[in-house]
BAFI-3210 file (N, C-alpha, C; in Angstrom, 3 decimals, decimal comma, padded with zeros to 6 digits):
// residues 142
n [1|2|3|4|5|6|7|8|9|10|11|12|13|14|15|16|17|18|19|20|21|22|23|24|25|26|27|28|29|30|31|32|33|34|35|36|37|38|39|40|41|42|43|44|45|46|47|48|49|50|51|52|53|54|55|56|57|58|59|60|61|62|63|64|65|66|67|68|69|70|71|72|73|74|75|76|77|78|79|80|81|82|83|84|85|86|87|88|89|90|91|92|93|94|95|96|97|98|99|100|101|102|103|104|105|106|107|108|109|110|111|112|113|114|115|116|117|118|119|120|121|122|123|124|125|126|127|128|129|130|131|132|133|134|135|136|137|138|139|140|141|142]
n.u [-002,689|-003,331|-002,641|-001,745|-003,971|-003,457|-004,154|-005,831|-007,327|-008,517|-010,192|-011,405|-011,995|-013,621|-013,433|-014,348|-012,462|-011,901|-013,365|-012,285|-011,727|-010,580|-008,894|-008,533|-007,102|-009,566|-009,260|-007,707|-009,319|-010,887|-013,151|-015,765|-016,557|-018,712|-018,032|-016,514|-015,844|-012,590|-009,646|-007,207|-003,663|-000,504|002,202|002,033|002,128|000,412|-001,548|-002,217|-004,853|-005,453|-006,493|-008,802|-011,030|-011,696|-013,773|-012,183|-009,641|-006,998|-006,849|-004,976|-005,782|-005,844|-006,050|-006,837|-007,304|-005,765|-003,263|-002,791|-002,635|-004,965|-007,569|-009,456|-012,943|-016,048|-018,547|-018,678|-020,414|-020,839|-018,482|-016,372|-014,712|-012,302|-011,199|-008,195|-006,052|-002,787|000,186|-000,436|-001,422|-004,024|-005,254|-006,910|-008,446|-009,577|-012,052|-013,815|-016,176|-017,518|-017,515|-017,822|-017,486|-015,431|-014,495|-011,481|-009,254|-005,907|-004,123|-005,180|-004,374|-002,587|000,782|001,833|001,667|003,454|006,404|007,128|008,651|008,029|005,354|004,860|002,733|001,007|000,003|-000,950|-002,993|-006,361|-008,924|-012,145|-015,267|-015,200|-014,062|-011,337|-009,416|-007,423|-005,157|-004,201|-001,372|-001,343|000,585|002,630|001,687|001,785]
n.v [-038,774|-036,962|-037,137|-034,543|-033,670|-033,793|-031,396|-032,349|-031,421|-028,661|-025,556|-024,111|-021,088|-020,753|-019,387|-017,825|-017,069|-015,780|-017,909|-020,146|-022,120|-021,192|-021,505|-020,433|-020,308|-020,206|-018,993|-016,785|-014,923|-011,922|-010,471|-010,337|-008,030|-005,869|-004,482|-001,299|002,222|002,770|004,332|005,531|004,907|006,412|005,376|002,590|-001,006|-002,486|-004,304|-003,454|-001,809|000,363|002,004|001,480|002,857|001,172|001,159|003,053|001,993|001,999|000,188|-001,635|-002,524|-005,279|-006,526|-009,707|-010,807|-009,168|-009,586|-012,260|-012,137|-012,190|-010,900|-007,829|-007,719|-006,884|-006,712|-006,239|-006,742|-008,911|-009,089|-008,915|-007,839|-009,517|-009,311|-009,807|-011,091|-010,542|-011,242|-009,710|-007,410|-005,801|-006,652|-006,197|-008,246|-008,302|-010,337|-012,512|-013,823|-015,087|-018,447|-020,822|-022,318|-024,835|-027,904|-029,628|-032,426|-032,102|-033,850|-034,282|-032,230|-031,701|-031,427|-028,535|-028,811|-027,433|-025,405|-023,869|-021,640|-019,949|-019,384|-018,716|-018,425|-020,527|-022,999|-025,568|-028,190|-029,218|-031,718|-031,135|-032,274|-033,272|-031,131|-029,150|-027,291|-024,532|-024,079|-021,331|-019,387|-016,513|-014,684|-014,632|-013,128|-010,409]
n.w [035,754|032,907|029,394|027,131|024,497|021,052|018,591|015,861|013,852|011,847|011,422|008,510|006,790|003,849|000,546|-002,582|-005,474|-008,508|-009,548|-008,337|-005,359|-002,159|001,006|004,405|007,678|010,035|012,470|012,054|010,892|011,508|010,894|008,406|006,033|004,150|000,888|000,861|000,698|-000,393|000,505|-001,555|-001,650|-002,122|-004,272|-003,907|-004,327|-007,168|-006,265|-003,740|-002,638|-001,062|001,941|004,681|007,151|009,903|012,313|013,730|013,420|011,127|008,245|005,957|002,579|000,484|-002,776|-003,527|-006,012|-007,764|-006,579|-007,121|-009,815|-011,320|-013,453|-012,851|-011,914|-013,506|-012,190|-008,949|-006,893|-005,215|-003,914|-000,996|002,026|003,746|006,874|008,391|010,981|011,007|012,275|014,584|013,422|011,655|008,460|005,421|002,987|-000,257|-001,486|-003,772|-002,976|000,021|001,157|003,001|006,278|007,270|008,860|008,836|008,674|009,656|008,523|006,028|004,454|001,663|000,428|-001,481|-005,044|-006,554|-007,007|-004,081|-003,780|-005,812|-005,356|-002,447|-000,708|-000,878|001,113|001,090|-000,435|-000,505|-000,701|-000,629|-000,317|-002,982|-004,280|-005,096|-002,842|-002,227|000,251|002,057|003,177|004,601|005,505|003,688|001,652|001,965]
ca.u [-002,232|-003,749|-001,725|-002,408|-004,422|-002,976|-005,212|-005,627|-008,186|-008,447|-011,355|-011,044|-012,975|-013,379|-013,960|-014,134|-011,630|-011,752|-013,994|-011,603|-011,964|-009,399|-009,201|-007,606|-007,398|-010,656|-008,817|-007,075|-010,361|-011,495|-014,514|-016,045|-017,342|-019,062|-017,146|-016,697|-014,934|-011,188|-008,813|-005,982|-002,385|000,481|003,388|001,779|002,032|-000,939|-002,509|-002,626|-005,887|-005,500|-006,812|-010,140|-011,136|-012,575|-014,053|-011,053|-008,364|-006,675|-006,569|-004,611|-006,642|-005,134|-006,886|-006,253|-007,338|-004,580|-002,056|-002,601|-002,531|-006,253|-008,134|-010,567|-014,251|-016,927|-019,585|-018,101|-021,482|-020,718|-017,173|-016,346|-013,376|-012,012|-010,211|-007,400|-005,016|-001,482|001,228|-001,065|-001,834|-005,177|-005,109|-008,114|-008,252|-010,786|-012,330|-015,010|-017,374|-017,241|-018,219|-018,232|-016,497|-015,394|-013,464|-010,749|-008,121|-004,628|-003,474|-005,751|-003,750|-001,490|001,753|001,564|002,306|004,315|007,533|006,621|009,449|007,313|004,080|005,031|001,489|000,251|000,391|-001,298|-004,196|-007,302|-010,098|-013,304|-016,495|-014,848|-013,651|-010,001|-009,335|-006,047|-004,989|-003,280|-000,636|-001,471|001,775|003,477|001,025|001,988]
ca.v [-037,649|-037,145|-036,616|-033,515|-034,136|-032,998|-030,924|-032,986|-030,802|-027,207|-024,977|-023,214|-020,235|-020,901|-018,292|-017,924|-016,064|-016,122|-019,201|-021,213|-022,060|-021,044|-021,610|-019,850|-020,675|-019,339|-018,257|-015,546|-014,017|-011,090|-010,200|-010,197|-006,807|-005,567|-003,514|000,067|003,124|002,555|005,503|005,148|005,318|006,648|004,533|001,234|-002,009|-002,488|-005,122|-002,731|-000,895|001,536|001,758|001,820|003,116|000,157|001,524|003,764|001,381|002,115|-001,164|-001,727|-003,419|-005,953|-007,276|-011,015|-010,989|-008,526|-010,213|-013,530|-011,909|-012,337|-009,606|-007,289|-008,088|-005,741|-006,675|-006,634|-006,644|-010,029|-009,002|-008,453|-007,688|-010,396|-008,651|-010,856|-010,747|-011,013|-010,776|-008,702|-006,254|-006,090|-006,451|-006,604|-008,878|-008,312|-011,645|-012,476|-014,266|-016,018|-019,707|-021,696|-022,664|-026,292|-028,523|-030,644|-033,030|-031,569|-034,874|-034,227|-031,136|-032,217|-030,384|-027,919|-029,539|-026,521|-024,855|-022,844|-020,417|-019,083|-019,023|-019,138|-018,297|-021,777|-023,883|-026,936|-028,415|-030,155|-032,141|-030,997|-032,590|-033,432|-029,835|-028,811|-026,026|-024,115|-023,599|-020,205|-018,809|-015,104|-013,896|-014,539|-012,300|-008,980]
ca.w [034,970|031,522|028,392|026,320|023,194|019,923|017,704|014,567|012,848|011,722|010,748|007,416|006,126|002,413|-000,260|-004,023|-006,119|-009,917|-009,792|-007,602|-003,923|-001,308|002,424|005,374|009,057|010,492|013,650|011,605|010,403|012,545|010,434|006,979|005,887|002,763|000,240|001,316|000,001|-000,052|000,246|-002,260|-001,069|-003,179|-004,406|-003,417|-005,390|-007,769|-005,526|-002,532|-003,111|-000,199|003,347|005,160|008,576|010,470|013,701|014,321|013,022|009,706|007,786|004,542|001,807|-000,604|-003,702|-003,810|-007,470|-008,328|-006,023|-007,816|-011,249|-011,985|-013,859|-012,068|-012,443|-013,730|-011,163|-007,664|-005,893|-004,279|-003,257|000,383|002,595|004,874|007,726|009,029|011,948|010,554|013,196|015,450|012,612|010,811|007,021|004,715|001,690|-001,083|-002,065|-004,617|-002,265|001,111|000,885|004,089|007,300|007,319|009,704|008,089|009,359|009,184|007,696|004,680|003,701|000,857|000,096|-002,782|-006,146|-007,298|-006,271|-003,181|-003,895|-006,753|-004,746|-001,055|000,042|-000,940|002,207|000,725|-001,233|000,115|-001,450|000,253|-001,055|-004,406|-004,799|-004,613|-002,128|-001,991|001,627|001,959|004,292|004,237|005,832|002,513|000,643|002,200]
c.u [-002,610|-002,720|-002,449|-002,807|-003,908|-004,157|-004,948|-006,510|-008,039|-009,737|-010,862|-012,242|-012,647|-014,049|-013,616|-013,291|-011,390|-012,280|-013,354|-011,844|-010,642|-009,839|-008,112|-008,038|-008,426|-010,246|-008,126|-008,094|-010,949|-012,927|-014,559|-016,949|-017,636|-018,058|-017,519|-015,731|-013,515|-010,411|-007,501|-004,759|-001,357|001,618|003,225|001,822|000,601|-001,975|-002,923|-003,589|-005,982|-005,775|-008,276|-010,031|-012,172|-012,722|-012,831|-009,694|-008,174|-006,157|-006,179|-005,467|-005,866|-006,148|-006,205|-006,284|-006,074|-003,298|-001,735|-002,528|-003,823|-006,770|-009,221|-011,873|-015,115|-017,950|-018,993|-019,136|-021,425|-019,396|-017,317|-014,898|-013,269|-010,888|-009,520|-006,416|-003,713|-000,419|000,751|-001,400|-003,030|-004,856|-006,381|-007,774|-009,571|-010,906|-013,620|-016,272|-016,952|-018,065|-018,746|-017,157|-016,574|-014,286|-012,822|-009,651|-006,834|-003,927|-004,011|-005,159|-002,521|-000,496|001,451|002,313|003,268|005,444|007,046|007,479|008,769|005,992|004,103|003,761|000,646|000,809|000,123|-002,581|-005,052|-008,385|-011,263|-014,556|-016,267|-014,495|-012,280|-010,015|-007,862|-005,982|-003,866|-002,593|-000,514|-000,252|002,660|002,868|001,324|003,467]
c.v [-037,900|-036,541|-035,576|-034,096|-033,193|-032,611|-031,484|-032,398|-029,291|-026,752|-023,994|-022,377|-020,354|-019,764|-018,519|-016,758|-016,534|-017,529|-020,370|-021,025|-022,060|-021,166|-020,984|-020,294|-019,692|-018,523|-016,942|-014,492|-013,243|-010,739|-010,176|-008,982|-006,571|-004,557|-002,113|000,944|002,946|003,804|005,043|005,655|005,412|005,632|003,141|000,263|-002,057|-003,292|-004,487|-001,630|000,377|001,134|002,084|002,140|002,137|000,431|002,110|003,169|001,544|000,761|-001,136|-002,793|-003,950|-006,695|-008,613|-011,319|-010,417|-009,188|-011,528|-013,378|-012,124|-010,961|-009,142|-007,756|-006,841|-005,592|-007,168|-006,593|-007,777|-009,977|-008,505|-008,369|-008,613|-009,740|-009,730|-010,263|-011,381|-010,414|-009,597|-007,401|-006,671|-005,758|-006,956|-007,160|-008,876|-009,688|-011,557|-012,801|-015,234|-017,283|-020,361|-021,720|-024,169|-026,753|-029,633|-031,216|-032,460|-032,560|-034,897|-033,106|-031,694|-031,098|-029,793|-028,658|-028,679|-026,037|-023,706|-021,589|-019,431|-018,588|-019,444|-019,064|-019,565|-022,742|-025,341|-026,968|-029,444|-030,534|-032,111|-031,194|-032,594|-032,104|-029,520|-027,411|-025,742|-023,497|-022,570|-019,880|-017,322|-014,247|-013,664|-013,684|-010,825|-008,645]
c.w [033,507|030,576|027,555|024,965|022,112|019,050|016,310|013,479|012,898|011,055|009,704|007,012|004,652|001,661|-001,715|-004,509|-007,539|-010,221|-009,076|-006,106|-003,168|000,137|003,271|006,768|009,608|011,719|013,291|011,199|011,582|012,172|008,918|006,863|004,409|002,194|000,699|000,529|000,530|-000,437|-000,365|-001,510|-002,192|-003,118|-003,812|-004,589|-005,925|-006,993|-004,193|-002,968|-002,288|001,225|003,613|006,650|009,120|011,960|014,400|014,010|011,519|009,242|006,311|003,845|000,601|-001,464|-003,980|-005,303|-008,100|-007,841|-006,726|-009,326|-012,018|-012,387|-012,896|-012,692|-012,553|-012,613|-009,852|-006,538|-004,867|-003,499|-001,825|000,841|003,801|005,664|008,552|010,026|011,462|011,454|014,036|014,727|011,769|009,362|006,376|003,353|000,943|-001,716|-002,866|-003,827|-001,162|000,861|002,145|005,173|007,452|008,253|008,874|008,979|008,786|008,269|006,266|003,829|002,990|000,566|-001,272|-003,886|-006,964|-006,411|-005,393|-003,182|-004,831|-006,181|-003,276|-000,215|-000,018|000,094|001,855|-000,083|-000,502|-000,871|-000,464|-000,595|-002,567|-005,087|-004,217|-004,017|-001,866|-000,600|001,626|003,283|003,973|004,578|004,618|001,402|000,789|002,295]
res [m|s|t|p|t|l|c|t|s|i|q|l|a|t|f|l|l|n|g|e|e|y|g|i|d|v|m|r|v|r|e|i|t|s|m|t|e|i|t|k|t|a|n|s|p|p|y|v|k|g|v|i|n|l|r|g|s|i|v|p|i|i|s|l|r|n|r|f|g|f|p|d|i|d|d|d|s|m|c|c|i|a|v|m|d|l|n|s|e|l|t|g|f|i|i|d|e|i|s|d|v|v|r|v|n|k|s|d|i|q|p|p|p|i|d|t|a|l|q|p|w|i|e|g|i|l|d|i|n|k|k|l|v|v|y|l|n|l|e|h|l|v]
***
């Protein structure tokens, strides 16, 4: 009888936002799509840009720049929408640029150095190739 093996690594999709690198569990990413026309919605928080129709599904779109308090950029030609599965619902996040998919050991994820009550979306920090990457928990962003 064999013992079950514990998964000690995770794959992260990394992306740029305001010059910094962030990572999310690649299993949450459904697709990366280019910027498209976003239909505005009334009475939404400033970081909710509206909705898009993604092959028949209405998907809310959140600007991570605005959600994190970063200013908008003039040239958004490199921006894209990362469509994620959050609790069986699709949500799109506008990011500056997709970077890479990397495999990391879960033990390499360090706890956040700040009070997570103020920024609950920060799951941890990693050093990947001498670059700090903020590992995000997207459920806390919406």
